[in-house]
N, C-alpha and C positions, 0 to 999 in steps of 0.2 A: 504493500500499500503506500509506504514511504517512497520507494523508488518510483512508483506511477506518478505521485503527486510532484516529486522533484522533476520528473520528465515534462510534466504539464506546465510546472513553473517556469522551466527553461524554455519551453516553446513559446509560452506568452512573452516572455522576455524578448526572444528572438523576433517575434512579431512586432513588438513595440520599438525595437532598436532598428529593425530592417526593413520596416515597410516602405514601399516604394510606389510611385504614382502609377496609376493603371487607368484604363478607359472604362467608364461606367457604361454608358449607352452611345448609340451613334450620335453624332453632333454635326451641325452645319459649320463647315470650315470656311466657305465662301459661296457667293451666288453671283450670277450675272442676269440682270442688273442687281446692283447691291441694295441692301435695305435703305430706302430714303433717296434713291437716285433719281434725278431729274433729266429727262432724256429729251432731245429735239425731235425724235422719230420713234414710233413704236418698233421694238425689236421683233425679229422673227421667231425667237424662241426665248425661254427662260431656263436657265441651268442652275443646278445646285451641286456643289462639290461636298461629299461627306467625309467623316472620320474613318470610316471603314467600308469595304465593299460588301453591300447587301443585295446586290443583283438589281434587277428591274422589277419593281413592285407596281402592279396596275393600279392607276388612280392615286398614287402617291403624291403627286404635284398637281395642283389645280390653280387656275388664275381666274379671278372674278373682276368684274367692274364695281363702280359705286352702287350700282342697282342689284348686285349679287348674281347678275348673269355670267356664266362661264363663257370665257374668250379664248380658251385653249382648244387646240384642234389636234386630234390624233392622240396616240397612246404615249405613255412615258418611255423614253429610249434612251441609249447611251450616244452622246453625241461625238464622241472622240475615242482615243486609245486609254484614257483614264477611267478604270473600272469604278472608282469612287464617285464619278460623275454622272449625273442623270438630267435629263432635260424634257421639256414639253414644248411642242410647237404652238404658235398663237395663230389665231385667224388673221388673214391679210387685212390691210387699211384699217387697223383700230383707230378711233378718234382720239383726239387729246383728252386727257383726264387720268384719274388716279386708279391704279390697279392693286389688287392684293393678291399675293401669292400665299396659298395654303399648302402646307406639306404635312405628310402622315406617314412616317417610316415605321418599320418594324425592325428592331435591331436584330442582330445575330443570336442574341440570347432571348428573343421571342417578345421583348416589350415595346410598346408603342412610343415613339417620340413625336409630338405634334408641335406646330407653331405656324407664324405668319411672318411674312415681311412685305413691304409695300414699295413700289416706284410710281413716278408720274411721268406722263408724256405732255410736252407742252408746258404752258405756264400757269396751270390751274394749281389749287392747293393739294397737298399731300394728304391721302387718306391715313388716319391713325392706324398703325399695325398693332392693333391691341393683341396681347398674348403672345407677342413674338419672342418666346422663349423656347430654345431648343430642347430643354429637359422636360418640358410640360407634357405629361402623358395624355391628359383629358380623357381618362377612361371613365365608364359609368360605374358609380359605386357598387351597384348590385351585381354587376358583371365581375368587377374586381373582387368582391367577396366570394362569389362563387367559384371563380377561377382559382383562388387560394384554397378553398376547401376541396376543389377537385385535385390540386397538386399534392394537399396533404394526404388525401386517400390514395393517390397514386403511389406515394411512399410507402404508406402502410401495406399496400399490395405487394410492392417489391420486397418489403421486409419479411411478409408471410412467405414469399417464395424463397427467401433467403434460408428460411428454416429447412430447406431440402439438404443443406450441408449437414445440419444436426441429425436429420434422419438417417443419412448415409454413413456418417462418420461416428456418431455418438450412440445411436441405437440400431447397429447392424442387424438385420433380421427382424427383430420385434418392431423396430419403427415402420418398416415398410408393411408389416402386417396389421399395424393399428390403423384402423379406418378413420378414426378421429385426426391423426396426424396427417393423413392423405387428404382429408376433407379441408383441413386448414390450408394445405398448399393449394388446393383447388379454389378456395376463398381468394387467396392471393392472385392467381392467375385471372380470376373473374374480375377482381378489383382493378388490376391492371388494364385489362381490356376495356372495361367500362369507362375508366377514367380517361383512357386514350381517345375513346369516341366522343366523350363530353368536351375534352380539350380541343378535338378538332372543330366542333360546332361553336365553342365559345371564343376561339381565337379571332375569328373575323369582328364579332362585336367588340371584342376587348381592344382590338387594334384600331377600329373605326370610331370608337367612343360611342357606340350605340347601346340601347338597352337590351334586356334579355329577350324580347320579342324578335330581335334581329337573328336569333340562332336558326330561325327557319329561313333565311335568306340564302338562297343557293348561290347568289353572286359572290356573298362573302366568303362562303365555304370554298368556292372555285379559287378565290384569291388566296386563301390559306394553303390550298394544295399547290399552288403554283410556287411558293416559296420553299426554302429549305426546311422550315420548321413542320410545314405540313407533310413533306415528304419523310421526315424523321418519325413523325407520328405514325404514318403508315407502316414504316418499317418496324416501329415497336409493336404495332397491332399484329403484324405477321410473325414476329418473333415470339410474342407471348402465346399466340395460337399454336405455334409449332411446339412450344414449351409444354402447353397444356395437353397436347396429343401424346407428348413423350413420357409425361408424369406416371400414367397407369402402366406403360410398359416398363418403365425402369423400376417401379416398385412392385412389380409382379413377383410374388413368392416362388421361389425355385428357378430364377432365372439363370441360364447358364452364364458362366463368367464372360465368354467371348461377346455376347450380346449386351451384358451388364457394362462392360467397358465402353461398347460402342454408344450405348445409350447415355452414359455418363459423359463422353465427349461431346455429343450433340446437345446435352443439357446445358454444358459449359459455354458452348458457342452461343446457343440461343439466349441464354442468361447474360452473356457479355454483351450481346446486341441490344437486349432491353437496357442494361445499364448505359450503354454508349448513347442511346437516344435521349436519355436524361442529361448526360454530361455535355452533349453536343448542342443542346438547347437552353444552357444556362449561362450563368456569369463566366465560367472559364473560357468561352469563345471570344470574349472581349479582350482576353490577354493577347499582347503582341506575340509572346511565345506560347502559341496555343497548346502546342504538343505537351508542355510541361504541366499546364493547369489542367487540361483534359485528362492526362494520365493520372494526376493527383486526385482529381474528382472521382475518377473510376474506382480508384483504390479505396478512397475515402467512403463513397456510397456502398460499394461492395462490402467492405468491412463491417459498416453499420448494418447492413441487411443480414450478414452472417451472424453477428453478435445479437441484434435484436430479434432476428428470426429465430434464432436459437433459444432465446429467453422465452418466447412465446411457446416453442415446442416443449421445452423443459418444464414451464408451468403446467401444461397439459399432461405431462409425464409425472409430475409430483402430485398434482391434486386429483388426477383420475388414472391412476397407474394401471398398466395391463396385470391381470391376476398372474401372480408368479414372478413378475419382474422387480428386481431389486433397483430403486431409482439412484441409489448413491453411486454406484460404478458409472452410470450414465452422466450424472452431474459431475464426476471427476473428469471423464473426457471431454465435456463441454467446457470444464474449467481451462483445460490446456488450449482448446480451440479459441476461447474468448481472450486468453492472454495475447495471442498473436493478433487478433482482431483489434484489440485496444490499442496496441502498439501502432498498428497500421493506421488507424483512425486519427490518433494524435499527431503522428509524423505528416500524414497526407493533409490533415486539416491545417497545420501550421504552413505548409507550402501553399495551400489554397489562400489562405489569408493574406501570406506575403504578396502573392501575385495580383490578387484582386483589389484588396484594399487600397484606395488611393494615397493615403497618409496616415501618420500616427494619430492626428487630431480626430480623424474619422471615428476612432473607438469612443469618444465621449461627446462628440459634437453632433453626430448624425444617428438617425434610427437604425440604419444598417450596423454601426459599430455597437449599439446598444444590444441588439440582437445577438451579434456575435458573442459579446460577454455574457449574455444570459446562456447561450448555448454552452460556452465553456463551463459555466457554473453548473449547468444540468450535467455535463459530462463529468465533471468533478464529483458530483452527488451520486451518479451512478457508479464511479469508481468505489467510493466509499461504502456503498451498499453491496457492491460486488465482493469488497474484500470481506464483508460479514459472510456472504454466501460461501465464499472459498473455506472460511474457518469451520463454517458448519458441515461442509463436505469432508473435510480433513477428519473432523471428530467422528462423522458417522462412518467414515471408512475405517477408523481405528477401532471401531466396535465398542461394547460397552466398557466404560472405564471403571465401572463399580460393581460389576458382575451381574448387572440387570440390563433389561432392554429399555428402561426408562430413559436413559441418557441418549441412546439412539433415536428414540421416538421424539425426544425434546429437539434434538439437533435437526432432524427432518422437518419439525414444524417450524423451527427458526429459518430453515432453508426455503420453505414454501413462502413464509412471510416475505423473506428479502427478495425472492424471485418476483413475487407479486408486485413489490415496490419498484423493482427494476423495470418490470414492463410498463408500468404507470409512468415512471420517468421517461422511458424510451418513446412513449406516446407524445409527451410534452415536448422532448427534443426534436422529434420530427415535425412537430407544428412549428417550432421556431425555425426548422431548416425551410419549411414551405413559405414562412413569412420572408425569409431571407432570399428566396429566389424571385420574389416579386418586388423586392426593394432595391433600388440602385446603390451600388457601393458607395457613391458619393452623396447619398440622400437617405 
């Protein structure tokens, strides 16, 4: 326990001393015409240069006159060889007057960035470019709240699927035969599939600033499927469907070793793809060195899934054990597995914070920093409770110390209580993780 807390303190110090600037979401670097420009003649197009390449997003740039009439013509396109630059053509022979450019982009980490800027043709007054702030999301509060809940449920689903490692490594034989353990894995696959579909239909209204009724707008769904985020969600849906089909075969009693190895390899590949779709649609993709952050996020989320998913399966084993099964050796095997997972979580979490957090002051001046500190506090609490679980496992494995079974029974009761608290704390930490994914690192 002391070594774990010392490691956590070291990593927190590393974060405080080594935080480096990182990009939060896509930003407007420049535009032609510029905000407030006064032109003698109407331009043929309006172009915007972004801080990152997000591809061509239909309807992301619109130009309107003082009456609110759209004066752009044709789709958004890339006018040159700069991948970060997008443009939209204007209608010919525009009269003198003020024009407002409205942009709504979706960052590589799936968050919307909205704003406006204005220019004037001729000698008329310049329209006020209200809300011309590149970091303004403009999302509907109800859609934002539902999207956050969907992300949290998706994390819960992945964690339940992570319990597969516990079933295979900590309960060989009996775990595969336990229909309740298999049902828990099935719930995980179902949750991931359902939340993926929900994320697909919610992303359009989320990015466009529309309300919940817009989830039935097929044009918004088509826009989502055109961008990388939508394609990654489809990949997640296909991967979790394949994993759901593999689970009954992998957990079939009496499976030959040759088939077991094949199914385990396929399960690892599909599980990796599910994890990758989360990492490739979150804050790590905003890092200039994307490979480092995405790799760290894969390790971080995967280790959390193995640990927290194992806790859920261990709770099932302790509170409703299979007749004749001794839960103490099962808990001892999981204790060794959890130790490696905790180390991976701490190290990868520190790397992620170093790469994503813009500066040291972010820790105490922003909502993102506060959530990071709360998540670290939750992780420390989990370590403290896990230490109690470990002591209970050691005493239970040591057998009765006073010649009776009363000591073992007491230790198992304490282990049950500690694991129940760990499961509840894991749910809270997952909720904080869901909030972190929808919070800009700089805000």
